PQR file of N, CA, C, O and H, with PARSE charges and radii, in Angstrom:
ATOM      1  N   UNK A   1     159.602  17.313 -29.389 -0.4000 1.5000
ATOM      2  CA  UNK A   1     159.556  18.744 -29.552 -0.0000 2.0000
ATOM      3  C   UNK A   1     159.141  19.045 -30.996  0.5500 1.7000
ATOM      4  O   UNK A   1     159.751  18.521 -31.927 -0.5500 1.4000
ATOM      5  N   UNK A   2     158.109  19.881 -31.199 -0.4000 1.5000
ATOM      6  CA  UNK A   2     157.656  20.178 -32.556 -0.0000 2.0000
ATOM      7  C   UNK A   2     158.692  20.989 -33.327  0.5500 1.7000
ATOM      8  O   UNK A   2     159.419  21.803 -32.756 -0.5500 1.4000
ATOM      9  H   UNK A   2     157.613  20.306 -30.442  0.4000 1.0000
ATOM     10  N   UNK A   3     158.743  20.753 -34.618 -0.4000 1.5000
ATOM     11  CA  UNK A   3     159.686  21.506 -35.440 -0.0000 2.0000
ATOM     12  C   UNK A   3     159.078  22.853 -35.805  0.5500 1.7000
ATOM     13  O   UNK A   3     157.883  22.963 -36.075 -0.5500 1.4000
ATOM     14  H   UNK A   3     158.153  20.092 -35.082  0.4000 1.0000
ATOM     15  N   UNK A   4     159.910  23.850 -35.807 -0.4000 1.5000
ATOM     16  CA  UNK A   4     159.472  25.207 -36.129 -0.0000 2.0000
ATOM     17  C   UNK A   4     159.538  25.430 -37.632  0.5500 1.7000
ATOM     18  O   UNK A   4     160.474  24.972 -38.286 -0.5500 1.4000
ATOM     19  H   UNK A   4     160.881  23.761 -35.587  0.4000 1.0000
ATOM     20  N   UNK A   5     158.560  26.124 -38.181 -0.4000 1.5000
ATOM     21  CA  UNK A   5     158.612  26.432 -39.616 -0.0000 2.0000
ATOM     22  C   UNK A   5     159.622  27.548 -39.888  0.5500 1.7000
ATOM     23  O   UNK A   5     159.978  28.308 -38.988 -0.5500 1.4000
ATOM     24  H   UNK A   5     157.799  26.496 -37.649  0.4000 1.0000
ATOM     25  N   UNK A   6     160.075  27.636 -41.132 -0.4000 1.5000
ATOM     26  CA  UNK A   6     160.935  28.745 -41.538 -0.0000 2.0000
ATOM     27  C   UNK A   6     160.039  29.960 -41.760  0.5500 1.7000
ATOM     28  O   UNK A   6     159.184  29.955 -42.646 -0.5500 1.4000
ATOM     29  H   UNK A   6     159.785  27.019 -41.863  0.4000 1.0000
ATOM     30  N   UNK A   7     160.238  30.997 -40.953 -0.4000 1.5000
ATOM     31  CA  UNK A   7     159.392  32.185 -41.032 -0.0000 2.0000
ATOM     32  C   UNK A   7     160.240  33.429 -41.217  0.5500 1.7000
ATOM     33  O   UNK A   7     161.372  33.508 -40.740 -0.5500 1.4000
ATOM     34  H   UNK A   7     160.932  31.000 -40.233  0.4000 1.0000
ATOM     35  N   UNK A   8     159.673  34.396 -41.916 -0.4000 1.5000
ATOM     36  CA  UNK A   8     160.335  35.695 -42.047 -0.0000 2.0000
ATOM     37  C   UNK A   8     160.048  36.517 -40.789  0.5500 1.7000
ATOM     38  O   UNK A   8     159.180  36.164 -39.991 -0.5500 1.4000
ATOM     39  H   UNK A   8     158.754  34.331 -42.304  0.4000 1.0000
ATOM     40  N   UNK A   9     160.769  37.588 -40.625 -0.4000 1.5000
ATOM     41  CA  UNK A   9     160.543  38.468 -39.484 -0.0000 2.0000
ATOM     42  C   UNK A   9     159.146  39.055 -39.485  0.5500 1.7000
ATOM     43  O   UNK A   9     158.529  39.192 -38.429 -0.5500 1.4000
ATOM     44  H   UNK A   9     161.475  37.875 -41.273  0.4000 1.0000
ATOM     45  N   UNK A  10     158.640  39.404 -40.664 -0.4000 1.5000
ATOM     46  CA  UNK A  10     157.291  39.965 -40.766 -0.0000 2.0000
ATOM     47  C   UNK A  10     156.235  38.945 -40.341  0.5500 1.7000
ATOM     48  O   UNK A  10     155.258  39.305 -39.684 -0.5500 1.4000
ATOM     49  H   UNK A  10     159.142  39.292 -41.521  0.4000 1.0000
ATOM     50  N   UNK A  11     156.421  37.676 -40.710 -0.4000 1.5000
ATOM     51  CA  UNK A  11     155.468  36.631 -40.325 -0.0000 2.0000
ATOM     52  C   UNK A  11     155.486  36.402 -38.817  0.5500 1.7000
ATOM     53  O   UNK A  11     154.443  36.156 -38.210 -0.5500 1.4000
ATOM     54  H   UNK A  11     157.214  37.383 -41.244  0.4000 1.0000
ATOM     55  N   UNK A  12     156.670  36.483 -38.216 -0.4000 1.5000
ATOM     56  CA  UNK A  12     156.783  36.315 -36.757 -0.0000 2.0000
ATOM     57  C   UNK A  12     156.079  37.471 -36.060  0.5500 1.7000
ATOM     58  O   UNK A  12     155.366  37.252 -35.081 -0.5500 1.4000
ATOM     59  H   UNK A  12     157.516  36.683 -38.710  0.4000 1.0000
ATOM     60  N   UNK A  13     156.262  38.694 -36.543 -0.4000 1.5000
ATOM     61  CA  UNK A  13     155.604  39.863 -35.945 -0.0000 2.0000
ATOM     62  C   UNK A  13     154.087  39.706 -36.033  0.5500 1.7000
ATOM     63  O   UNK A  13     153.385  39.982 -35.060 -0.5500 1.4000
ATOM     64  H   UNK A  13     156.841  38.872 -37.339  0.4000 1.0000
ATOM     65  N   UNK A  14     153.571  39.268 -37.182 -0.4000 1.5000
ATOM     66  CA  UNK A  14     152.128  39.084 -37.348 -0.0000 2.0000
ATOM     67  C   UNK A  14     151.594  38.034 -36.379  0.5500 1.7000
ATOM     68  O   UNK A  14     150.516  38.202 -35.810 -0.5500 1.4000
ATOM     69  H   UNK A  14     154.141  39.043 -37.972  0.4000 1.0000
ATOM     70  N   UNK A  15     152.344  36.955 -36.193 -0.4000 1.5000
ATOM     71  CA  UNK A  15     151.902  35.898 -35.276 -0.0000 2.0000
ATOM     72  C   UNK A  15     151.824  36.423 -33.840  0.5500 1.7000
ATOM     73  O   UNK A  15     150.862  36.138 -33.126 -0.5500 1.4000
ATOM     74  H   UNK A  15     153.220  36.818 -36.655  0.4000 1.0000
ATOM     75  N   UNK A  16     152.829  37.186 -33.420 -0.4000 1.5000
ATOM     76  CA  UNK A  16     152.799  37.739 -32.067 -0.0000 2.0000
ATOM     77  C   UNK A  16     151.700  38.787 -31.922  0.5500 1.7000
ATOM     78  O   UNK A  16     151.118  38.923 -30.846 -0.5500 1.4000
ATOM     79  H   UNK A  16     153.610  37.417 -34.000  0.4000 1.0000
ATOM     80  N   UNK A  17     151.407  39.531 -32.991 -0.4000 1.5000
ATOM     81  CA  UNK A  17     150.315  40.510 -32.931 -0.0000 2.0000
ATOM     82  C   UNK A  17     148.978  39.811 -32.712  0.5500 1.7000
ATOM     83  O   UNK A  17     148.101  40.354 -32.040 -0.5500 1.4000
ATOM     84  H   UNK A  17     151.880  39.420 -33.865  0.4000 1.0000
ATOM     85  N   UNK A  18     148.810  38.619 -33.268 -0.4000 1.5000
ATOM     86  CA  UNK A  18     147.575  37.850 -33.048 -0.0000 2.0000
ATOM     87  C   UNK A  18     147.425  37.444 -31.582  0.5500 1.7000
ATOM     88  O   UNK A  18     146.313  37.204 -31.112 -0.5500 1.4000
ATOM     89  H   UNK A  18     149.522  38.178 -33.814  0.4000 1.0000
ATOM     90  N   UNK A  19     148.545  37.369 -30.863 -0.4000 1.5000
ATOM     91  CA  UNK A  19     148.513  37.007 -29.443 -0.0000 2.0000
ATOM     92  C   UNK A  19     148.407  38.239 -28.549  0.5500 1.7000
ATOM     93  O   UNK A  19     148.417  38.100 -27.326 -0.5500 1.4000
ATOM     94  H   UNK A  19     149.449  37.563 -31.244  0.4000 1.0000
ATOM     95  N   UNK A  20     148.306  39.435 -29.114 -0.4000 1.5000
ATOM     96  CA  UNK A  20     148.123  40.635 -28.307 -0.0000 2.0000
ATOM     97  C   UNK A  20     149.354  41.512 -28.168  0.5500 1.7000
ATOM     98  O   UNK A  20     149.287  42.553 -27.514 -0.5500 1.4000
ATOM     99  H   UNK A  20     148.297  39.548 -30.108  0.4000 1.0000
ATOM    100  N   UNK A  21     150.466  41.130 -28.754 -0.4000 1.5000
ATOM    101  CA  UNK A  21     151.675  41.953 -28.716 -0.0000 2.0000
ATOM    102  C   UNK A  21     151.527  43.085 -29.728  0.5500 1.7000
ATOM    103  O   UNK A  21     150.897  42.917 -30.772 -0.5500 1.4000
ATOM    104  H   UNK A  21     150.521  40.284 -29.285  0.4000 1.0000
ATOM    105  N   UNK A  22     152.111  44.234 -29.409 -0.4000 1.5000
ATOM    106  CA  UNK A  22     152.067  45.382 -30.320 -0.0000 2.0000
ATOM    107  C   UNK A  22     153.485  45.871 -30.591  0.5500 1.7000
ATOM    108  O   UNK A  22     154.389  45.692 -29.775 -0.5500 1.4000
ATOM    109  H   UNK A  22     152.623  44.370 -28.561  0.4000 1.0000
ATOM    110  N   UNK A  23     153.657  46.492 -31.755 -0.4000 1.5000
ATOM    111  CA  UNK A  23     154.967  47.032 -32.100 -0.0000 2.0000
ATOM    112  C   UNK A  23     155.168  48.346 -31.349  0.5500 1.7000
ATOM    113  O   UNK A  23     154.405  49.295 -31.533 -0.5500 1.4000
ATOM    114  H   UNK A  23     152.923  46.638 -32.417  0.4000 1.0000
ATOM    115  N   UNK A  24     156.183  48.397 -30.515 -0.4000 1.5000
ATOM    116  CA  UNK A  24     156.480  49.618 -29.778 -0.0000 2.0000
ATOM    117  C   UNK A  24     157.357  50.546 -30.619  0.5500 1.7000
ATOM    118  O   UNK A  24     157.142  51.758 -30.657 -0.5500 1.4000
ATOM    119  H   UNK A  24     156.802  47.626 -30.365  0.4000 1.0000
ATOM    120  N   UNK A  25     158.341  49.961 -31.287 -0.4000 1.5000
ATOM    121  CA  UNK A  25     159.250  50.764 -32.101 -0.0000 2.0000
ATOM    122  C   UNK A  25     160.067  49.830 -32.987  0.5500 1.7000
ATOM    123  O   UNK A  25     160.081  48.613 -32.802 -0.5500 1.4000
ATOM    124  H   UNK A  25     158.515  48.977 -31.256  0.4000 1.0000
ATOM    125  N   UNK A  26     160.735  50.433 -33.941 -0.4000 1.5000
ATOM    126  CA  UNK A  26     161.643  49.680 -34.795 -0.0000 2.0000
ATOM    127  C   UNK A  26     162.901  50.504 -34.968  0.5500 1.7000
ATOM    128  O   UNK A  26     162.852  51.692 -35.283 -0.5500 1.4000
ATOM    129  H   UNK A  26     160.723  51.422 -34.091  0.4000 1.0000
ATOM    130  N   UNK A  27     164.013  49.857 -34.757 -0.4000 1.5000
ATOM    131  CA  UNK A  27     165.297  50.521 -34.943 -0.0000 2.0000
ATOM    132  C   UNK A  27     166.140  49.614 -35.820  0.5500 1.7000
ATOM    133  O   UNK A  27     166.502  48.505 -35.426 -0.5500 1.4000
ATOM    134  H   UNK A  27     164.053  48.891 -34.501  0.4000 1.0000
ATOM    135  N   UNK A  28     166.444  50.097 -37.005 -0.4000 1.5000
ATOM    136  CA  UNK A  28     167.207  49.267 -37.930 -0.0000 2.0000
ATOM    137  C   UNK A  28     166.399  48.067 -38.359  0.5500 1.7000
ATOM    138  O   UNK A  28     165.274  48.206 -38.841 -0.5500 1.4000
ATOM    139  H   UNK A  28     166.149  50.998 -37.325  0.4000 1.0000
ATOM    140  N   UNK A  29     166.971  46.880 -38.185 -0.4000 1.5000
ATOM    141  CA  UNK A  29     166.312  45.674 -38.653 -0.0000 2.0000
ATOM    142  C   UNK A  29     165.638  44.894 -37.526  0.5500 1.7000
ATOM    143  O   UNK A  29     165.358  43.706 -37.689 -0.5500 1.4000
ATOM    144  H   UNK A  29     167.884  46.767 -37.794  0.4000 1.0000
ATOM    145  N   UNK A  30     165.372  45.534 -36.390 -0.4000 1.5000
ATOM    146  CA  UNK A  30     164.726  44.838 -35.279 -0.0000 2.0000
ATOM    147  C   UNK A  30     163.456  45.572 -34.860  0.5500 1.7000
ATOM    148  O   UNK A  30     163.447  46.792 -34.694 -0.5500 1.4000
ATOM    149  H   UNK A  30     165.600  46.499 -36.257  0.4000 1.0000
ATOM    150  N   UNK A  31     162.383  44.795 -34.693 -0.4000 1.5000
ATOM    151  CA  UNK A  31     161.099  45.321 -34.240 -0.0000 2.0000
ATOM    152  C   UNK A  31     160.948  44.958 -32.768  0.5500 1.7000
ATOM    153  O   UNK A  31     161.036  43.785 -32.405 -0.5500 1.4000
ATOM    154  H   UNK A  31     162.390  43.804 -34.827  0.4000 1.0000
ATOM    155  N   UNK A  32     160.723  45.952 -31.921 -0.4000 1.5000
ATOM    156  CA  UNK A  32     160.540  45.715 -30.488 -0.0000 2.0000
ATOM    157  C   UNK A  32     159.047  45.672 -30.212  0.5500 1.7000
ATOM    158  O   UNK A  32     158.306  46.593 -30.556 -0.5500 1.4000
ATOM    159  H   UNK A  32     160.651  46.905 -32.216  0.4000 1.0000
ATOM    160  N   UNK A  33     158.618  44.572 -29.577 -0.4000 1.5000
ATOM    161  CA  UNK A  33     157.199  44.368 -29.304 -0.0000 2.0000
ATOM    162  C   UNK A  33     156.958  44.321 -27.796  0.5500 1.7000
ATOM    163  O   UNK A  33     157.781  43.811 -27.035 -0.5500 1.4000
ATOM    164  H   UNK A  33     159.219  43.824 -29.297  0.4000 1.0000
ATOM    165  N   UNK A  34     155.813  44.862 -27.380 -0.4000 1.5000
ATOM    166  CA  UNK A  34     155.425  44.869 -25.970 -0.0000 2.0000
ATOM    167  C   UNK A  34     153.994  44.355 -25.853  0.5500 1.7000
ATOM    168  O   UNK A  34     153.235  44.332 -26.822 -0.5500 1.4000
ATOM    169  H   UNK A  34     155.144  45.275 -27.998  0.4000 1.0000
ATOM    170  N   UNK A  35     153.651  43.944 -24.632 -0.4000 1.5000
ATOM    171  CA  UNK A  35     152.300  43.450 -24.363 -0.0000 2.0000
ATOM    172  C   UNK A  35     151.892  43.926 -22.978  0.5500 1.7000
ATOM    173  O   UNK A  35     152.668  43.829 -22.028 -0.5500 1.4000
ATOM    174  H   UNK A  35     154.268  43.963 -23.845  0.4000 1.0000
ATOM    175  N   UNK A  36     150.668  44.442 -22.864 -0.4000 1.5000
ATOM    176  CA  UNK A  36     150.169  44.877 -21.563 -0.0000 2.0000
ATOM    177  C   UNK A  36     150.145  43.698 -20.606  0.5500 1.7000
ATOM    178  O   UNK A  36     149.701  42.609 -20.968 -0.5500 1.4000
ATOM    179  H   UNK A  36     150.037  44.521 -23.635  0.4000 1.0000
ATOM    180  N   UNK A  37     150.618  43.910 -19.392 -0.4000 1.5000
ATOM    181  CA  UNK A  37     150.631  42.867 -18.384 -0.0000 2.0000
ATOM    182  C   UNK A  37     151.839  41.961 -18.448  0.5500 1.7000
ATOM    183  O   UNK A  37     151.959  41.040 -17.640 -0.5500 1.4000
ATOM    184  H   UNK A  37     150.979  44.795 -19.098  0.4000 1.0000
ATOM    185  N   UNK A  38     152.735  42.197 -19.386 -0.4000 1.5000
ATOM    186  CA  UNK A  38     153.935  41.375 -19.514 -0.0000 2.0000
ATOM    187  C   UNK A  38     155.169  42.244 -19.292  0.5500 1.7000
ATOM    188  O   UNK A  38     155.283  43.338 -19.844 -0.5500 1.4000
ATOM    189  H   UNK A  38     152.637  42.945 -20.043  0.4000 1.0000
ATOM    190  N   UNK A  39     156.077  41.744 -18.487 -0.4000 1.5000
ATOM    191  CA  UNK A  39     157.312  42.479 -18.227 -0.0000 2.0000
ATOM    192  C   UNK A  39     158.297  42.336 -19.394  0.5500 1.7000
ATOM    193  O   UNK A  39     159.204  43.155 -19.542 -0.5500 1.4000
ATOM    194  H   UNK A  39     155.985  40.855 -18.039  0.4000 1.0000
ATOM    195  N   UNK A  40     158.124  41.320 -20.205 -0.4000 1.5000
ATOM    196  CA  UNK A  40     159.061  41.028 -21.293 -0.0000 2.0000
ATOM    197  C   UNK A  40     158.837  41.953 -22.484  0.5500 1.7000
ATOM    198  O   UNK A  40     157.726  42.426 -22.722 -0.5500 1.4000
ATOM    199  H   UNK A  40     157.387  40.654 -20.085  0.4000 1.0000
ATOM    200  N   UNK A  41     159.901  42.200 -23.218 -0.4000 1.5000
ATOM    201  CA  UNK A  41     159.815  42.822 -24.530 -0.0000 2.0000
ATOM    202  C   UNK A  41     160.452  41.852 -25.514  0.5500 1.7000
ATOM    203  O   UNK A  41     161.404  41.147 -25.177 -0.5500 1.4000
ATOM    204  H   UNK A  41     160.804  41.816 -23.024  0.4000 1.0000
ATOM    205  N   UNK A  42     159.932  41.822 -26.706 -0.4000 1.5000
ATOM    206  CA  UNK A  42     160.456  40.930 -27.733 -0.0000 2.0000
ATOM    207  C   UNK A  42     161.153  41.755 -28.802  0.5500 1.7000
ATOM    208  O   UNK A  42     160.577  42.705 -29.331 -0.5500 1.4000
ATOM    209  H   UNK A  42     159.160  42.395 -26.980  0.4000 1.0000
ATOM    210  N   UNK A  43     162.374  41.401 -29.118 -0.4000 1.5000
ATOM    211  CA  UNK A  43     163.126  42.072 -30.170 -0.0000 2.0000
ATOM    212  C   UNK A  43     163.203  41.118 -31.358  0.5500 1.7000
ATOM    213  O   UNK A  43     164.056  40.232 -31.402 -0.5500 1.4000
ATOM    214  H   UNK A  43     162.842  40.629 -28.689  0.4000 1.0000
ATOM    215  N   UNK A  44     162.299  41.312 -32.321 -0.4000 1.5000
ATOM    216  CA  UNK A  44     162.177  40.406 -33.467 -0.0000 2.0000
ATOM    217  C   UNK A  44     163.022  40.934 -34.617  0.5500 1.7000
ATOM    218  O   UNK A  44     162.810  42.060 -35.068 -0.5500 1.4000
ATOM    219  H   UNK A  44     161.607  42.032 -32.285  0.4000 1.0000
ATOM    220  N   UNK A  45     163.980  40.139 -35.104 -0.4000 1.5000
ATOM    221  CA  UNK A  45     164.761  40.588 -36.253 -0.0000 2.0000
ATOM    222  C   UNK A  45     163.908  40.572 -37.514  0.5500 1.7000
ATOM    223  O   UNK A  45     163.227  39.585 -37.793 -0.5500 1.4000
ATOM    224  H   UNK A  45     164.153  39.225 -34.738  0.4000 1.0000
ATOM    225  N   UNK A  46     163.943  41.656 -38.273 -0.4000 1.5000
ATOM    226  CA  UNK A  46     163.154  41.769 -39.503 -0.0000 2.0000
ATOM    227  C   UNK A  46     164.002  41.249 -40.668  0.5500 1.7000
ATOM    228  O   UNK A  46     164.388  42.003 -41.560 -0.5500 1.4000
ATOM    229  H   UNK A  46     164.497  42.458 -38.047  0.4000 1.0000
ATOM    230  N   UNK A  47     164.278  39.955 -40.637 -0.4000 1.5000
ATOM    231  CA  UNK A  47     165.104  39.323 -41.657 -0.0000 2.0000
ATOM    232  C   UNK A  47     164.237  38.459 -42.560  0.5500 1.7000
ATOM    233  O   UNK A  47     163.067  38.220 -42.263 -0.5500 1.4000
ATOM    234  H   UNK A  47     163.964  39.342 -39.912  0.4000 1.0000
ATOM    235  N   UNK A  48     164.817  37.987 -43.674 -0.4000 1.5000
ATOM    236  CA  UNK A  48     164.078  37.110 -44.580 -0.0000 2.0000
ATOM    237  C   UNK A  48     163.709  35.809 -43.884  0.5500 1.7000
ATOM    238  O   UNK A  48     162.637  35.253 -44.123 -0.5500 1.4000
ATOM    239  H   UNK A  48     165.768  38.181 -43.915  0.4000 1.0000
ATOM    240  N   UNK A  49     164.596  35.326 -43.024 -0.4000 1.5000
ATOM    241  CA  UNK A  49     164.338  34.104 -42.274 -0.0000 2.0000
ATOM    242  C   UNK A  49     164.920  34.258 -40.877  0.5500 1.7000
ATOM    243  O   UNK A  49     166.102  34.558 -40.716 -0.5500 1.4000
ATOM    244  H   UNK A  49     165.467  35.778 -42.830  0.4000 1.0000
ATOM    245  N   UNK A  50     164.073  34.049 -39.861 -0.4000 1.5000
ATOM    246  CA  UNK A  50     164.515  34.141 -38.468 -0.0000 2.0000
ATOM    247  C   UNK A  50     165.116  32.792 -38.083  0.5500 1.7000
ATOM    248  O   UNK A  50     164.519  31.748 -38.344 -0.5500 1.4000
ATOM    249  H   UNK A  50     163.112  33.805 -39.991  0.4000 1.0000
ATOM    250  N   UNK A  51     166.295  32.812 -37.465 -0.4000 1.5000
ATOM    251  CA  UNK A  51     166.973  31.584 -37.060 -0.0000 2.0000
ATOM    252  C   UNK A  51     166.110  30.812 -36.064  0.5500 1.7000
ATOM    253  O   UNK A  51     165.397  31.408 -35.256 -0.5500 1.4000
ATOM    254  H   UNK A  51     166.780  33.660 -37.252  0.4000 1.0000
ATOM    255  N   UNK A  52     166.179  29.487 -36.127 -0.4000 1.5000
ATOM    256  CA  UNK A  52     165.341  28.631 -35.284 -0.0000 2.0000
ATOM    257  C   UNK A  52     165.589  28.883 -33.797  0.5500 1.7000
ATOM    258  O   UNK A  52     164.644  28.932 -33.010 -0.5500 1.4000
ATOM    259  H   UNK A  52     166.758  29.002 -36.783  0.4000 1.0000
ATOM    260  N   UNK A  53     166.848  29.043 -33.412 -0.4000 1.5000
ATOM    261  CA  UNK A  53     167.170  29.284 -32.003 -0.0000 2.0000
ATOM    262  C   UNK A  53     166.631  30.624 -31.531  0.5500 1.7000
ATOM    263  O   UNK A  53     166.143  30.740 -30.407 -0.5500 1.4000
ATOM    264  H   UNK A  53     167.616  29.003 -34.052  0.4000 1.0000
ATOM    265  N   UNK A  54     166.718  31.631 -32.380 -0.4000 1.5000
ATOM    266  CA  UNK A  54     166.185  32.953 -32.048 -0.0000 2.0000
ATOM    267  C   UNK A  54     164.678  32.888 -31.908  0.5500 1.7000
ATOM    268  O   UNK A  54     164.113  33.459 -30.976 -0.5500 1.4000
ATOM    269  H   UNK A  54     167.115  31.537 -33.293  0.4000 1.0000
ATOM    270  N   UNK A  55     164.024  32.197 -32.825 -0.4000 1.5000
ATOM    271  CA  UNK A  55     162.571  32.071 -32.778 -0.0000 2.0000
ATOM    272  C   UNK A  55     162.126  31.329 -31.524  0.5500 1.7000
ATOM    273  O   UNK A  55     161.167  31.735 -30.869 -0.5500 1.4000
ATOM    274  H   UNK A  55     164.483  31.732 -33.583  0.4000 1.0000
ATOM    275  N   UNK A  56     162.817  30.249 -31.189 -0.4000 1.5000
ATOM    276  CA  UNK A  56     162.471  29.486 -29.985 -0.0000 2.0000
ATOM    277  C   UNK A  56     162.653  30.348 -28.731  0.5500 1.7000
ATOM    278  O   UNK A  56     161.858  30.252 -27.796 -0.5500 1.4000
ATOM    279  H   UNK A  56     163.597  29.919 -31.721  0.4000 1.0000
ATOM    280  N   UNK A  57     163.681  31.178 -28.707 -0.4000 1.5000
ATOM    281  CA  UNK A  57     163.922  32.081 -27.580 -0.0000 2.0000
ATOM    282  C   UNK A  57     162.811  33.122 -27.466  0.5500 1.7000
ATOM    283  O   UNK A  57     162.362  33.433 -26.363 -0.5500 1.4000
ATOM    284  H   UNK A  57     164.327  31.255 -29.466  0.4000 1.0000
ATOM    285  N   UNK A  58     162.367  33.659 -28.601 -0.4000 1.5000
ATOM    286  CA  UNK A  58     161.276  34.638 -28.593 -0.0000 2.0000
ATOM    287  C   UNK A  58     159.978  33.998 -28.094  0.5500 1.7000
ATOM    288  O   UNK A  58     159.233  34.608 -27.327 -0.5500 1.4000
ATOM    289  H   UNK A  58     162.732  33.406 -29.497  0.4000 1.0000
ATOM    290  N   UNK A  59     159.716  32.769 -28.534 -0.4000 1.5000
ATOM    291  CA  UNK A  59     158.509  32.064 -28.098 -0.0000 2.0000
ATOM    292  C   UNK A  59     158.548  31.838 -26.592  0.5500 1.7000
ATOM    293  O   UNK A  59     157.546  32.035 -25.905 -0.5500 1.4000
ATOM    294  H   UNK A  59     160.322  32.274 -29.157  0.4000 1.0000
ATOM    295  N   UNK A  60     159.690  31.428 -26.085 -0.4000 1.5000
ATOM    296  CA  UNK A  60     159.851  31.193 -24.643 -0.0000 2.0000
ATOM    297  C   UNK A  60     159.649  32.487 -23.860  0.5500 1.7000
ATOM    298  O   UNK A  60     158.992  32.484 -22.819 -0.5500 1.4000
ATOM    299  H   UNK A  60     160.504  31.268 -26.643  0.4000 1.0000
ATOM    300  N   UNK A  61     160.206  33.587 -24.349 -0.4000 1.5000
ATOM    301  CA  UNK A  61     160.082  34.873 -23.657 -0.0000 2.0000
ATOM    302  C   UNK A  61     158.644  35.381 -23.667  0.5500 1.7000
ATOM    303  O   UNK A  61     158.227  36.091 -22.752 -0.5500 1.4000
ATOM    304  H   UNK A  61     160.740  33.589 -25.195  0.4000 1.0000
ATOM    305  N   UNK A  62     157.886  35.017 -24.701 -0.4000 1.5000
ATOM    306  CA  UNK A  62     156.499  35.485 -24.789 -0.0000 2.0000
ATOM    307  C   UNK A  62     155.560  34.704 -23.888  0.5500 1.7000
ATOM    308  O   UNK A  62     154.433  35.134 -23.644 -0.5500 1.4000
ATOM    309  H   UNK A  62     158.224  34.439 -25.444  0.4000 1.0000
ATOM    310  N   UNK A  63     156.012  33.563 -23.394 -0.4000 1.5000
ATOM    311  CA  UNK A  63     155.168  32.753 -22.522 -0.0000 2.0000
ATOM    312  C   UNK A  63     154.288  31.767 -23.267  0.5500 1.7000
ATOM    313  O   UNK A  63     153.426  31.126 -22.667 -0.5500 1.4000
ATOM    314  H   UNK A  63     156.928  33.213 -23.592  0.4000 1.0000
ATOM    315  N   UNK A  64     154.496  31.641 -24.560 -0.4000 1.5000
ATOM    316  CA  UNK A  64     153.726  30.694 -25.364 -0.0000 2.0000
ATOM    317  C   UNK A  64     154.454  29.367 -25.465  0.5500 1.7000
ATOM    318  O   UNK A  64     155.661  29.291 -25.239 -0.5500 1.4000
ATOM    319  H   UNK A  64     155.197  32.162 -25.048  0.4000 1.0000
ATOM    320  N   UNK A  65     153.719  28.327 -25.806 -0.4000 1.5000
ATOM    321  CA  UNK A  65     154.366  27.063 -26.155 -0.0000 2.0000
ATOM    322  C   UNK A  65     154.597  27.078 -27.662  0.5500 1.7000
ATOM    323  O   UNK A  65     154.021  27.898 -28.378 -0.5500 1.4000
ATOM    324  H   UNK A  65     152.738  28.388 -25.990  0.4000 1.0000
ATOM    325  N   UNK A  66     155.425  26.187 -28.128 -0.4000 1.5000
ATOM    326  CA  UNK A  66     155.720  26.119 -29.559 -0.0000 2.0000
ATOM    327  C   UNK A  66     154.442  25.784 -30.335  0.5500 1.7000
ATOM    328  O   UNK A  66     154.199  26.353 -31.400 -0.5500 1.4000
ATOM    329  H   UNK A  66     155.893  25.521 -27.546  0.4000 1.0000
ATOM    330  N   UNK A  67     153.635  24.876 -29.814 -0.4000 1.5000
ATOM    331  CA  UNK A  67     152.381  24.514 -30.486 -0.0000 2.0000
ATOM    332  C   UNK A  67     151.431  25.703 -30.571  0.5500 1.7000
ATOM    333  O   UNK A  67     150.786  25.903 -31.600 -0.5500 1.4000
ATOM    334  H   UNK A  67     153.833  24.415 -28.949  0.4000 1.0000
ATOM    335  N   UNK A  68     151.338  26.488 -29.514 -0.4000 1.5000
ATOM    336  CA  UNK A  68     150.478  27.681 -29.527 -0.0000 2.0000
ATOM    337  C   UNK A  68     150.975  28.683 -30.567  0.5500 1.7000
ATOM    338  O   UNK A  68     150.180  29.288 -31.286 -0.5500 1.4000
ATOM    339  H   UNK A  68     151.863  26.326 -28.678  0.4000 1.0000
ATOM    340  N   UNK A  69     152.305  28.852 -30.642 -0.4000 1.5000
ATOM    341  CA  UNK A  69     152.859  29.793 -31.619 -0.0000 2.0000
ATOM    342  C   UNK A  69     152.586  29.317 -33.040  0.5500 1.7000
ATOM    343  O   UNK A  69     152.203  30.113 -33.898 -0.5500 1.4000
ATOM    344  H   UNK A  69     152.950  28.360 -30.058  0.4000 1.0000
ATOM    345  N   UNK A  70     152.779  28.029 -33.294 -0.4000 1.5000
ATOM    346  CA  UNK A  70     152.545  27.502 -34.640 -0.0000 2.0000
ATOM    347  C   UNK A  70     151.084  27.713 -35.036  0.5500 1.7000
ATOM    348  O   UNK A  70     150.793  28.015 -36.194 -0.5500 1.4000
ATOM    349  H   UNK A  70     153.090  27.382 -32.597  0.4000 1.0000
ATOM    350  N   UNK A  71     150.167  27.557 -34.086 -0.4000 1.5000
ATOM    351  CA  UNK A  71     148.744  27.788 -34.375 -0.0000 2.0000
ATOM    352  C   UNK A  71     148.507  29.253 -34.749  0.5500 1.7000
ATOM    353  O   UNK A  71     147.634  29.542 -35.568 -0.5500 1.4000
ATOM    354  H   UNK A  71     150.402  27.312 -33.146  0.4000 1.0000
ATOM    355  N   UNK A  72     149.262  30.172 -34.169 -0.4000 1.5000
ATOM    356  CA  UNK A  72     149.102  31.605 -34.475 -0.0000 2.0000
ATOM    357  C   UNK A  72     149.623  31.958 -35.864  0.5500 1.7000
ATOM    358  O   UNK A  72     149.215  32.967 -36.440 -0.5500 1.4000
ATOM    359  H   UNK A  72     149.971  29.937 -33.503  0.4000 1.0000
ATOM    360  N   UNK A  73     150.519  31.138 -36.405 -0.4000 1.5000
ATOM    361  CA  UNK A  73     151.086  31.446 -37.724 -0.0000 2.0000
ATOM    362  C   UNK A  73     150.154  31.065 -38.856  0.5500 1.7000
ATOM    363  O   UNK A  73     150.378  31.463 -39.999 -0.5500 1.4000
ATOM    364  H   UNK A  73     150.850  30.319 -35.938  0.4000 1.0000
ATOM    365  N   UNK A  74     149.118  30.306 -38.561 -0.4000 1.5000
ATOM    366  CA  UNK A  74     148.210  29.840 -39.632 -0.0000 2.0000
ATOM    367  C   UNK A  74     147.021  30.724 -39.782  0.5500 1.7000
ATOM    368  O   UNK A  74     146.168  30.472 -40.632 -0.5500 1.4000
ATOM    369  H   UNK A  74     148.936  29.984 -37.632  0.4000 1.0000
TER
END
């Protein structure tokens, strides 16, 4: 299993935006993202560093593999 990099909430949002997700709204420290054709919504915490388990859960919910997500962060 590939190791996930330490990413901020803003970096995670940018990576998902590259995959077609858009910011629907932000309430407090969480950004809610949606994508046309997807039933899932992603609630990305806007923290200095997103926890590895939270990030892995977001990647799984988005339908991406970890390798695909890592490619989007570069």
